[in-house]
C-alpha positions as CSV (number, residue, x, y, z in Angstrom):
1,A,-24.6,-1.3,12.3
2,A,-25.4,-5.0,12.1
3,A,-24.8,-5.1,8.3
4,F,-21.5,-3.3,8.8
5,A,-20.4,-5.6,11.6
6,G,-21.3,-8.7,9.7
7,A,-19.6,-7.7,6.5
8,R,-16.4,-6.5,8.2
9,T,-16.2,-9.6,10.4
10,A,-16.7,-11.9,7.5
11,A,-14.1,-10.1,5.4
12,M,-11.5,-10.0,8.1
13,A,-12.0,-13.6,9.1
14,F,-11.8,-14.7,5.4
15,N,-8.6,-12.7,5.0
16,R,-7.0,-14.5,7.9
17,L,-8.2,-17.8,6.5
18,A,-6.9,-17.1,2.9
19,D,-3.5,-15.9,4.2
20,R,-3.0,-18.6,6.9
21,H,0.0,-20.2,5.1
22,L,1.6,-16.9,4.3
23,D,1.0,-15.7,7.9
24,A,2.7,-18.9,9.2
25,A,5.8,-18.3,7.0
26,N,6.1,-14.6,7.9
27,P,7.9,-13.9,11.3
28,R,5.8,-10.8,11.8
29,T,2.4,-12.6,11.5
30,R,3.1,-16.2,12.6
31,D,1.5,-15.6,16.0
32,R,-1.8,-14.7,14.5
33,E,-4.8,-16.8,15.7
34,I,-5.0,-19.3,12.8
35,P,-1.3,-20.1,12.2
36,S,-0.7,-20.3,15.9
37,G,-3.5,-22.7,16.5
38,Q,-5.6,-20.4,18.7
39,V,-8.5,-20.6,16.2
40,S,-9.2,-23.7,14.1
41,L,-10.2,-23.7,10.4
42,H,-13.6,-25.0,11.4
43,Q,-14.1,-22.1,13.9
44,A,-13.0,-19.6,11.3
45,W,-15.5,-20.9,8.7
46,V,-18.3,-20.9,11.3
47,L,-17.5,-17.2,12.1
48,I,-17.5,-16.3,8.4
49,I,-20.8,-18.1,7.6
50,V,-22.6,-16.6,10.7
51,S,-21.3,-13.1,9.8
52,C,-22.4,-13.4,6.2
53,G,-25.8,-14.5,7.4
54,L,-26.1,-11.5,9.7
55,Y,-25.0,-9.2,6.9
56,F,-27.6,-10.5,4.4
57,V,-30.4,-10.4,7.0
58,A,-29.5,-6.8,8.0
59,A,-29.2,-5.7,4.4
60,W,-32.7,-7.2,3.7
61,A,-34.1,-5.3,6.7
62,L,-32.7,-2.0,5.4
63,N,-34.3,-1.8,2.0
64,W,-34.5,-3.7,-1.4
65,V,-31.6,-1.8,-3.0
66,C,-29.2,-2.7,-0.2
67,F,-30.3,-6.3,-0.3
68,M,-29.8,-6.5,-4.1
69,L,-26.4,-5.0,-3.9
70,S,-25.3,-7.0,-0.9
71,P,-23.9,-10.1,-2.8
72,L,-21.8,-7.8,-5.0
73,V,-20.4,-5.9,-2.0
74,L,-19.5,-9.1,-0.2
75,A,-17.8,-10.5,-3.3
76,V,-15.6,-7.4,-3.4
77,L,-14.8,-7.7,0.3
78,L,-13.8,-11.3,0.0
79,A,-11.9,-11.0,-3.2
80,Y,-9.5,-8.5,-1.7
81,S,-7.8,-11.3,0.2
82,Y,-6.3,-12.6,-3.1
83,T,-5.4,-9.4,-4.9
84,K,-1.8,-9.2,-3.6
85,R,-1.1,-12.4,-5.3
86,F,-1.8,-10.8,-8.7
87,S,-1.3,-7.0,-8.7
88,E,0.0,-4.0,-7.0
89,V,-3.4,-2.4,-7.2
90,C,-4.2,-4.5,-4.0
91,H,-3.9,-1.2,-2.1
92,L,-6.5,0.5,-4.2
93,F,-8.7,-2.6,-4.0
94,L,-8.6,-2.4,-0.2
95,G,-9.5,1.3,-0.5
96,L,-12.5,0.3,-2.6
97,C,-13.6,-2.1,0.1
98,L,-13.7,0.7,2.7
99,G,-14.7,3.4,0.3
100,M,-18.0,1.6,-0.4
101,A,-19.0,2.3,3.3
102,P,-20.1,5.9,2.8
103,V,-22.1,4.9,-0.3
104,A,-23.6,2.0,1.6
105,G,-24.5,4.2,4.5
106,W,-26.2,6.7,2.2
107,L,-28.2,4.0,0.4
108,A,-29.3,2.5,3.8
109,V,-31.0,5.8,4.6
110,N,-32.0,6.9,1.1
111,P,-31.9,4.2,-1.6
112,T,-31.0,6.7,-4.3
113,L,-27.4,7.3,-5.4
114,A,-26.0,10.8,-5.1
115,C,-22.7,12.6,-5.7
116,I,-21.8,13.4,-2.1
117,P,-21.3,9.8,-0.8
118,V,-19.5,8.8,-4.0
119,V,-16.9,11.7,-3.6
120,L,-16.5,10.9,0.0
121,G,-16.1,7.2,-0.8
122,V,-13.4,7.9,-3.4
123,G,-11.6,10.0,-0.7
124,V,-11.8,7.1,1.7
125,L,-10.4,4.9,-1.1
126,F,-7.3,7.0,-1.5
127,W,-6.9,7.4,2.3
128,V,-7.0,3.7,2.8
129,A,-4.7,2.9,-0.1
130,G,-2.2,5.4,1.3
131,F,-2.0,3.9,4.7
132,D,-2.0,0.3,3.3
133,M,1.1,1.2,1.3
134,I,2.7,2.4,4.5
135,Y,1.7,-0.9,6.3
136,A,3.1,-3.0,3.4
137,C,6.5,-1.4,3.9
138,Q,7.3,-3.7,6.7
139,D,6.9,-6.8,4.6
140,V,9.0,-5.8,1.5
141,D,11.5,-8.6,1.8
142,F,8.9,-11.3,2.6
143,D,6.7,-10.1,-0.3
144,R,9.5,-10.2,-2.8
145,S,10.6,-13.7,-1.6
146,R,7.1,-15.0,-2.0
147,K,6.4,-13.1,-5.3
148,L,3.6,-11.2,-3.6
149,H,2.6,-7.8,-5.1
150,S,2.7,-4.5,-3.3
151,V,3.8,-1.0,-4.2
152,P,6.8,-1.1,-1.7
153,A,7.9,-4.5,-3.0
154,R,7.7,-3.2,-6.6
155,L,9.0,0.4,-6.3
156,G,11.0,0.4,-3.0
157,L,10.4,2.1,0.3
158,A,11.2,5.7,-0.8
159,R,8.9,5.7,-3.8
160,A,6.2,3.9,-2.0
161,L,6.1,6.4,0.8
162,R,6.0,9.3,-1.7
163,L,3.1,7.6,-3.5
164,A,1.3,7.1,-0.1
165,S,1.8,10.8,0.6
166,L,0.3,11.7,-2.8
167,S,-2.6,9.3,-2.1
168,H,-3.3,11.1,1.2
169,V,-3.1,14.5,-0.4
170,T,-5.7,13.4,-2.9
171,A,-7.9,12.0,-0.1
172,M,-7.7,15.2,1.8
173,C,-8.7,17.2,-1.3
174,L,-11.7,14.9,-1.8
175,F,-12.7,15.3,1.8
176,V,-12.8,19.0,1.4
177,V,-14.8,18.7,-1.9
178,T,-17.3,16.5,0.0
179,G,-17.8,19.3,2.5
180,I,-18.4,21.8,-0.2
181,L,-20.9,19.6,-2.0
182,A,-22.7,18.9,1.3
183,G,-22.8,22.5,2.3
184,L,-21.0,21.9,5.6
185,G,-20.4,24.8,7.9
186,P,-17.1,26.5,8.8
187,V,-16.4,24.1,11.7
188,F,-15.8,21.4,9.1
189,Y,-13.1,23.4,7.4
190,G,-11.5,24.3,10.7
191,L,-11.3,20.7,11.9
192,S,-10.1,19.6,8.4
193,F,-6.9,21.4,9.2
194,I,-6.5,18.9,12.1
195,T,-7.2,16.0,9.8
196,G,-4.7,17.2,7.3
197,G,-2.2,17.9,10.1
198,L,-2.6,14.3,11.4
199,L,-1.9,12.9,7.9
200,Y,1.2,15.1,7.6
201,W,2.4,13.9,11.1
202,E,1.8,10.3,10.0
203,H,4.2,10.7,7.1
204,R,6.8,12.7,9.2
205,L,7.1,9.7,11.5
206,L,8.4,7.6,8.6
207,H,11.6,7.4,6.6
208,P,12.7,4.8,4.1
209,E,15.7,4.0,6.2
210,D,13.9,4.1,9.5
211,L,10.5,2.4,9.9
212,S,10.8,2.0,13.7
213,R,7.8,4.3,14.2
214,L,5.6,2.6,11.7
215,D,3.3,1.2,14.4
216,T,2.8,4.6,15.8
217,A,2.0,6.1,12.4
218,F,-0.3,3.3,11.4
219,F,-2.2,2.2,14.5
220,R,-2.3,5.5,16.5
221,V,-2.0,8.5,14.3
222,N,-4.0,7.0,11.5
223,S,-6.8,6.1,13.9
224,L,-7.0,9.7,15.0
225,V,-7.5,10.7,11.3
226,S,-10.7,8.7,11.1
227,F,-11.9,10.2,14.4
228,S,-11.0,13.8,13.3
229,L,-12.8,13.3,10.0
230,L,-15.9,12.0,11.8
231,M,-16.0,14.9,14.2
232,S,-15.4,17.5,11.4
233,V,-18.4,16.2,9.4
234,W,-20.6,15.8,12.5
235,L,-19.9,19.2,13.9
236,G,-19.9,20.7,10.4
237,V,-23.5,19.5,9.9
238,S,-24.7,20.7,13.2
């Protein structure tokens, strides 16, 4: 938990630091802590350094494999902040950042790589990439004006939403495959229908010509997806 908290805090704080000028220019994000002056650059750097320290100490306390991989993982997490300046694969890169979590959790308990956490991690990758495409839909005009890369800015809203749907279908299939590989019980498959239904609902809330319910889809329904997946795996095991 300490390693997770340290890595996530460092990555999110660094992202705000790297994007501070973009956030200040974007009407949607200009009230964030750094551009609005609520948090200084010095404070942000202190938070990043302390969080990185916590992360490395926690990784060392887990096992040697986790500690040896910790610099590579942190490099990936921090590098994400710059990917939208270069390529539309930024959504997949963010998915990779979160998709490493199941593999990291597995290695923390058993420092031997296996197929199950990798399949689950790839599923998380596509799930995150899908909802990040949805989130990016609200910044299409700004991204284009600043020559930032995203699937919505490149392909338009309609195609981006269809690609996000395909990404979520892929994620759902990989979640089910994970359950098969792990030998999870029937409760997992029953609750997976709820997970799939939430993903379907998330996309039903959105339309290329009406993004008024994007916050509901992204912040509320999508949060329920993670909880539903957690419960399906937990109850499927027991």
